[in-house]
C-alpha positions in Angstrom: 0.0 0.0 0.0 2.8 2.4 0.9 4.5 1.6 -2.5 1.3 2.5 -4.3 1.0 5.8 -2.4 4.6 6.6 -3.1 4.1 6.1 -6.9 0.9 8.1 -6.8 2.7 11.0 -5.2 5.5 10.8 -7.8 3.0 10.9 -10.6 1.2 13.9 -9.1 4.6 15.6 -8.8 5.5 15.0 -12.4 2.0 16.2 -13.5 2.5 19.4 -11.6 5.9 19.9 -13.2 4.6 19.2 -16.7 1.6 21.4 -16.1 3.7 24.4 -14.9 6.0 24.1 -18.0 3.0 24.0 -20.2 1.7 27.2 -18.8 4.6 29.1 -20.3 3.5 28.7 -24.0 -0.1 29.3 -23.0 0.8 32.8 -21.7 2.9 33.5 -24.7 1.3 36.0 -27.1 0.9 33.7 -30.1 -1.9 33.1 -32.6 -3.5 29.7 -33.0 -2.3 27.2 -35.6 -4.1 27.3 -39.0 -5.8 23.9 -38.5 -7.5 25.3 -35.4 -9.8 27.3 -37.6 -11.3 24.2 -39.0 -11.6 22.4 -35.7 -13.4 25.3 -34.1 -15.8 25.9 -37.0 -16.6 22.2 -37.0 -17.1 22.2 -33.3 -19.5 25.1 -33.5 -21.5 23.2 -36.1 -21.5 20.1 -33.9 -22.8 22.1 -30.9 -25.6 23.2 -33.2 -26.3 19.6 -34.0 -25.5 20.1 -37.7 -23.1 17.3 -38.5 -23.4 17.8 -42.3 -22.2 21.4 -41.9 -19.4 20.2 -39.7 -18.1 17.8 -42.3 -18.4 20.4 -45.0 -16.8 23.2 -42.9 -13.4 21.9 -42.3 -11.8 18.5 -42.4 -13.7 15.6 -44.0 -14.0 13.7 -40.8 -15.2 14.1 -37.2 -12.6 13.0 -34.6 -12.9 12.8 -30.8 -11.2 16.2 -30.6 -14.1 17.8 -32.5 -16.5 16.3 -30.0 -14.6 17.4 -27.0 -14.3 21.0 -28.0 -18.0 21.7 -27.5 -18.0 19.9 -24.1 -15.1 22.1 -22.9 -16.7 25.2 -24.4 -19.7 24.6 -22.1 -17.3 24.8 -19.2 -15.1 27.8 -20.3 -17.4 29.7 -22.6 -14.6 30.5 -25.0 -13.8 28.4 -28.1 -10.0 29.1 -28.1 -9.6 28.3 -24.4 -11.7 25.2 -24.8 -9.7 23.8 -27.7 -6.4 24.6 -26.0 -7.5 23.2 -22.7 -8.0 19.8 -24.3 -4.4 19.8 -25.6 -3.1 21.0 -22.3 -5.0 18.3 -20.4 -4.0 15.3 -22.5 -0.6 16.6 -23.2 0.0 16.7 -19.4 -1.7 13.4 -18.7 0.5 11.6 -21.3 3.2 11.7 -18.5 1.3 9.1 -16.6 1.4 6.1 -19.1 5.0 7.0 -19.9 6.0 6.8 -16.2 4.1 3.5 -15.8 5.8 2.0 -18.9 9.3 3.1 -17.9 8.7 1.6 -14.4 8.4 -1.8 -15.8 11.8 -1.8 -17.5 14.2 0.4 -15.6 15.5 1.1 -12.1 13.8 3.8 -10.0 16.4 6.5 -10.6 16.3 6.0 -14.3 12.5 6.2 -14.4 12.6 9.5 -12.5 15.2 11.1 -14.8 13.5 9.8 -18.0 10.0 10.9 -16.9 11.4 14.4 -16.0 12.9 14.6 -19.5 9.6 13.5 -21.0 7.5 15.8 -18.9 9.4 19.0 -20.0 10.5 18.0 -23.5 10.1 21.2 -25.6 8.3 19.3 -28.4 5.6 17.9 -26.1 5.3 21.2 -24.2 4.9 23.5 -27.2 2.4 21.2 -28.9 0.3 20.9 -25.7 -1.0 24.4 -26.4 -1.8 23.9 -30.0 -5.3 23.3 -31.4 -4.4 19.8 -32.7 -5.5 16.2 -32.1 -2.0 15.1 -31.2 -2.1 15.2 -27.4 -5.2 12.9 -27.3 -3.4 10.5 -29.6 -0.2 10.6 -27.4 -2.1 9.8 -24.2 -4.2 6.9 -25.5 -1.4 5.4 -27.7 0.9 5.2 -24.7 -1.9 4.0 -22.5 -2.5 1.1 -25.0 1.2 0.3 -24.9 1.2 0.3 -21.1 -1.8 -2.2 -20.9 -0.2 -4.4 -23.5 3.2 -4.6 -21.8 1.5 -5.1 -18.4 -0.3 -8.1 -19.8 3.0 -10.0 -20.0 4.1 -9.0 -16.5 0.9 -9.8 -14.7 -0.5 -13.3 -15.0 -4.3 -13.6 -15.1 -4.7 -10.1 -16.5 -6.1 -11.1 -19.9 -8.4 -8.1 -19.8 -5.3 -5.9 -20.2 -5.3 -6.9 -23.9 -8.9 -5.7 -24.3 -8.0 -2.4 -22.5 -5.0 -2.0 -24.8 -7.1 -2.4 -27.9 -9.7 0.0 -26.6 -7.0 2.6 -25.9 -5.6 2.2 -29.4 -9.1 2.6 -30.8 -9.5 5.9 -29.0 -6.0 7.0 -30.1 -7.0 6.1 -33.7 -10.2 8.2 -33.4 -7.9 11.1 -32.6 -5.2 10.3 -35.3 -5.6 7.6 -37.9 -1.9 6.8 -37.7 -2.6 4.9 -34.5 -3.3 2.0 -36.9 0.5 1.4 -36.8 0.2 0.5 -33.1 -2.6 -2.0 -33.9 -0.5 -3.6 -36.7 2.6 -3.6 -34.5 0.8 -5.2 -31.6 -0.8 -7.9 -33.7 2.6 -8.7 -35.3 4.1 -9.0 -31.8 1.4 -11.3 -30.6 1.9 -13.5 -33.7 5.6 -13.8 -33.1 5.2 -14.5 -29.3 5.9 -18.0 -28.1 2.5 -19.2 -26.9 -1.3 -18.7 -26.8 -1.1 -16.7 -30.1 -4.8 -17.3 -31.1 -6.1 -16.6 -27.6 -4.1 -13.4 -27.2 -5.0 -12.3 -30.7 -8.7 -12.9 -30.1 -8.7 -11.0 -26.8 -6.8 -8.0 -28.3 -9.1 -7.9 -31.3 -12.3 -8.4 -29.4 -13.2 -4.7 -29.2 -12.7 -4.4 -32.9 -14.9 -7.4 -33.6 -17.6 -6.1 -31.2 -17.4 -2.6 -32.8 -17.7 -4.1 -36.3 -20.6 -6.2 -35.3 -22.4 -3.2 -33.7 -21.8 -1.1 -36.8 -23.1 -3.9 -39.1 -26.2 -4.5 -36.9 -26.9 -0.8 -36.9 -26.7 -0.7 -40.7 -29.0 -3.6 -41.1 -31.6 -2.7 -38.4 -31.5 1.1 -38.1 -29.7 2.0 -41.4 -27.5 4.2 -39.2 -24.6 1.9 -38.5 -22.5 3.6 -41.1 -22.1 6.7 -39.1 -18.7 5.9 -37.7 -17.5 5.0 -41.2 -19.0 8.1 -42.7 -17.8 10.6 -40.1 -14.3 9.2 -39.5 -13.0 5.9 -40.9 -14.1 6.3 -44.5 -12.7 9.8 -45.1 -9.4 8.9 -43.3 -8.9 5.7 -45.3 -9.9 7.4 -48.6 -7.6 10.4 -48.0 -4.6 8.3 -47.4 -5.1 5.6 -50.0 -6.6 7.7 -52.7 -4.2 7.6 -55.7 -1.5 6.3 -53.3 0.4 4.4 -55.9 0.4 7.3 -58.4 1.5 9.8 -55.7 4.0 7.7 -53.9 5.7 6.1 -56.9 5.7 9.0 -59.2 8.8 11.0 -60.2 12.3 10.0 -59.1 11.4 7.5 -56.4 15.0 6.8 -55.3 15.8 10.5 -54.9 12.5 11.2 -53.1 13.0 8.1 -50.8 16.5 9.3 -49.8 15.2 12.8 -49.1 12.3 11.4 -47.1 14.5 9.4 -44.9 16.9 12.3 -44.3 14.0 14.6 -43.6 12.5 12.2 -41.0 15.8 11.9 -39.2 16.2 15.7 -39.3 12.7 16.1 -37.7 13.6 13.5 -35.1 16.8 15.3 -34.2 14.8 18.5 -33.8 12.5 16.7 -31.4 15.2 14.9 -29.4 17.9 17.5 -29.8 18.2 18.5 -26.1 18.5 15.0 -25.0 20.7 13.4 -27.7 23.4 12.8 -25.1 21.0 10.2 -23.6 19.4 9.0 -26.7 22.5 7.9 -28.6 24.0 5.7 -25.8 20.5 4.2 -25.6 20.5 3.2 -29.2 24.0 1.7 -28.8 22.8 -0.4 -25.9 19.8 -1.9 -27.6 21.2 -5.4 -27.9 22.1 -5.5 -24.2 18.6 -4.3 -23.3 17.0 -7.0 -25.4 19.0 -9.7 -23.5 17.7 -8.2 -20.3 14.1 -7.9 -21.3 12.8 -9.5 -24.5 9.7 -7.3 -24.5 11.9 -4.3 -25.3 11.6 -5.6 -28.9 8.0 -4.4 -28.9 9.2 -0.8 -28.8 11.7 -1.4 -31.5 9.0 -2.9 -33.7 6.6 0.0 -33.1 9.4 2.5 -33.9 10.3 0.8 -37.1 6.7 0.5 -38.3 6.1 4.1 -37.4 9.1 5.1 -39.4 7.9 3.2 -42.4 4.4 4.7 -42.1 5.8 8.2 -42.0 8.1 7.5 -44.9 5.1 6.3 -47.0 3.1 9.3 -45.9 5.8 11.7 -47.1 6.1 9.9 -50.5 2.4 10.5 -51.0 2.0 14.0 -49.7 5.6 15.5 -49.7 4.8 17.3 -46.4 6.6 16.8 -43.1 6.4 18.9 -39.9 7.8 18.2 -36.5 4.5 17.0 -35.0 4.2 14.2 -37.5 7.2 12.4 -36.0 5.4 12.0 -32.6 4.3 8.6 -33.9 7.9 7.6 -33.8 8.9 9.5 -30.8 6.3 7.8 -28.5 7.8 4.3 -28.7 11.4 5.5 -29.3 11.5 7.6 -26.1 12.3 4.3 -24.4 15.8 4.5 -25.9 16.3 7.7 -23.9 15.6 5.7 -20.8 18.2 3.1 -21.8 20.7 5.8 -22.4 20.2 7.3 -18.9 20.5 3.8 -17.4 23.8 3.3 -19.3 25.2 6.7 -18.2 24.3 6.0 -14.5 25.9 2.5 -14.6 29.0 3.9 -16.3 29.5 6.8 -13.9 28.9 4.5 -10.9 31.7 2.2 -12.1 33.9 5.3 -12.1 33.2 5.8 -8.4 30.5 8.5 -8.5 27.6 8.2 -6.1 24.2 7.6 -7.6 22.6 10.6 -5.9 25.3 12.9 -7.3 24.8 11.4 -10.8 21.0 11.9 -10.6 21.6 15.5 -9.5 23.8 16.2 -12.4 21.3 14.6 -14.9 18.4 16.6 -13.4 20.5 19.8 -13.7 21.4 19.0 -17.3 17.8 18.2 -18.3 16.4 21.4 -16.8 19.2 23.7 -18.1 18.8 22.3 -21.7 15.1 23.3 -21.6 15.0 26.6 -19.7 18.2 28.0 -21.2 16.3 28.3 -24.5 12.7 29.1 -23.5 11.8 30.1 -27.1 11.9 26.4 -27.9 8.9 25.9 -25.7 6.7 28.0 -28.0 5.8 28.2 -31.7 7.0 31.3 -33.5 3.8 32.6 -35.0 3.9 36.0 -33.4 4.3 37.7 -36.8 0.8 36.4 -37.7 -0.9 38.0 -34.7 -2.1 40.8 -37.0 -4.6 38.4 -38.5 -6.3 38.0 -35.1 -6.2 41.8 -34.6 -7.9 42.3 -37.9 -10.6 39.7 -37.1 -11.3 41.1 -33.7 -11.5 44.6 -35.1 -14.1 43.4 -37.6 -16.0 41.6 -34.9 -16.2 44.8 -32.8 -17.2 46.9 -35.8 -20.0 44.4 -36.7 -21.1 44.1 -33.0 -20.3 40.4 -33.1 -22.8 39.6 -35.9 -22.0 37.0 -38.6 -20.0 38.6 -41.4 -18.3 37.5 -44.6 -14.7 38.4 -45.0 -12.4 37.8 -47.9 -8.9 37.6 -46.5 -5.6 35.8 -47.2 -5.7 33.9 -43.9 -8.7 32.0 -42.6 -8.0 33.1 -39.0 -9.2 36.6 -39.9 -12.7 35.2 -40.6 -12.5 33.0 -37.6 -11.9 35.8 -35.1 -14.4 38.1 -36.9 -17.1 35.5 -36.3 -15.8 33.7 -33.2 -18.5 35.0 -30.9 -21.3 35.3 -33.5 -24.2 32.9 -33.4 -23.7 31.7 -36.9 -20.8 29.9 -38.6 -18.8 31.3 -41.5 -16.8 28.4 -43.2 -13.4 29.3 -44.4 -12.3 26.0 -45.7 -10.9 27.3 -49.0 -10.2 30.8 -47.9 -6.6 31.1 -49.2 -7.4 29.3 -52.4 -10.3 31.6 -53.1 -8.2 34.6 -52.3 -5.5 33.5 -54.7 -8.1 32.9 -57.4 -9.4 36.4 -56.8 -6.0 37.9 -57.6 -6.0 36.2 -61.0 -9.1 38.0 -62.1 -9.3 41.5 -63.5 -10.7 44.3 -61.5 -14.2 44.0 -62.9 -14.3 40.2 -62.3 -13.0 40.7 -58.8 -15.8 43.1 -57.9 -18.4 40.7 -59.4 -17.0 37.8 -57.5 -16.9 39.6 -54.1 -20.5 40.8 -54.5 -21.7 37.4 -55.8 -20.3 35.7 -52.7 -21.9 38.5 -50.5 -18.5 39.5 -49.0 -18.7 42.6 -46.7 -15.0 43.1 -46.1 -11.9 42.6 -48.2 -8.4 42.5 -46.7 -5.6 43.6 -48.9 -2.1 42.2 -48.1 0.9 43.7 -49.7 3.0 40.6 -50.0 0.1 38.6 -51.6 -0.6 41.2 -54.3 3.0 41.6 -55.6 2.4 38.8 -58.1 -1.1 39.9 -59.0 -2.1 40.9 -62.5 -2.6 44.5 -61.6 -2.1 47.1 -58.8 -5.2 46.9 -56.7 -4.5 50.0 -54.7 -3.9 51.9 -57.9 -7.2 50.9 -59.6 -9.6 50.5 -56.6 -12.6 52.9 -56.9 -14.3 54.6 -54.1 -17.7 53.5 -55.4 -16.7 49.9 -54.8 -14.4 50.0 -51.7 -14.3 52.1 -48.6 -11.0 52.0 -46.7 -11.6 51.2 -43.0 -8.3 50.5 -41.3 -4.7 49.6 -42.0 -2.0 47.6 -40.1 1.7 47.9 -40.4 4.1 45.2 -39.2 7.6 44.2 -39.9 6.5 41.3 -42.1 3.4 42.7 -43.8 1.2 45.7 -44.6 -2.6 45.1 -44.4 -5.5 47.4 -45.4 -9.1 46.6 -44.6 -11.8 47.7 -47.1 -15.5 47.6 -46.7 -17.2 46.5 -49.9 -20.0 48.8 -51.1 -23.1 47.1 -52.4 -24.1 49.8 -54.9 
């Protein structure tokens, strides 16, 4: 009992540390990430009970993140705070399954050091304030890993396999990439020594039950396809649509090499502050496998995640830091191994373990707080879009208004507190098309789409077919306000109807 209380207090302590570090980027004056516009517009539609509008007003699917935002909005009464609070909550809670996993493989001192590094890792901290589905995925993916690993260490705990699958299902509802954890776990079960069929059935039971429920709903109520329509179908179609043509087109060898190098570059950016631990951990993999054969599960998940991300890049040719989280989650275990190796090596050199731990703690904290800008995203230059949107909202007394702007966040903040929903799914695309029209066609398009405001941005119009400011007529546009920043000059016009 005392042991359980001790571990509970340790977890609470790490949660407090993680939460405190995550408060820093929350207080940083920074605009939301672009995807957040779609999430909030979709969440507003869901709160109104209009799921058709939700699907047509952002992404082609409804994830658990979309459904949680309206719930949190009921608590906070603010859409931005609601969406950020979800990321903050699950980003912080992810510390729990990581600690529980590490505790099953390493000595107590190693677990404490590794959990501290995980709790204040700049990548996890900075993305815990973004409007993204990632933190929900992190938490449930690691929770599924914890349940699966615990199954092997605790006899008679067959239900852990069921709980593992359920956790992966929720993680998959957040991010479709969680399918890699399903595949990896099934492969690991199939290569295990005994009870393959029993373990496979127990692990897959929630999927079998869910499939049966969906099929029954389809046959009886004709509504069982809802899960497929709202989430699985669009996610599967988006990834596999024209996959062969996209992934195998062009110089496949050159693109493959570039993809591998880019993934490694992103991983280094994520692990950069703790490479001193990560590299020795990789070198000691064989030794760790001899000590605990289930360590191979994390190697398998890391490799499969790398392959999945590699294929994703070949198809889309896009890669940002947050995508490599799927590799980072299982690969963080190597950092634990590295810390273990360093502690063992320094103890052999005659240093006391307490002194070693103190030095590691000092290093971890210094590498993070010495560069506080790494804890936040650098979108401060785009804050002007929020200023413009909020200015329009005040001018319109928070009524629904149509705005043609080069950034969808202008329209979001202009309508954030209005009762209606103004979709901005193709905002930038429409803005770019507008610049390709002549002046007369532009006026016609703006009026046809019932736009009330037009935001001119200097940088966007440099490549336009004509000088808008030079030809704009007073009978069409009324200049309202202008904003000057280091990066951009913006002028807001009100479109006259007659």
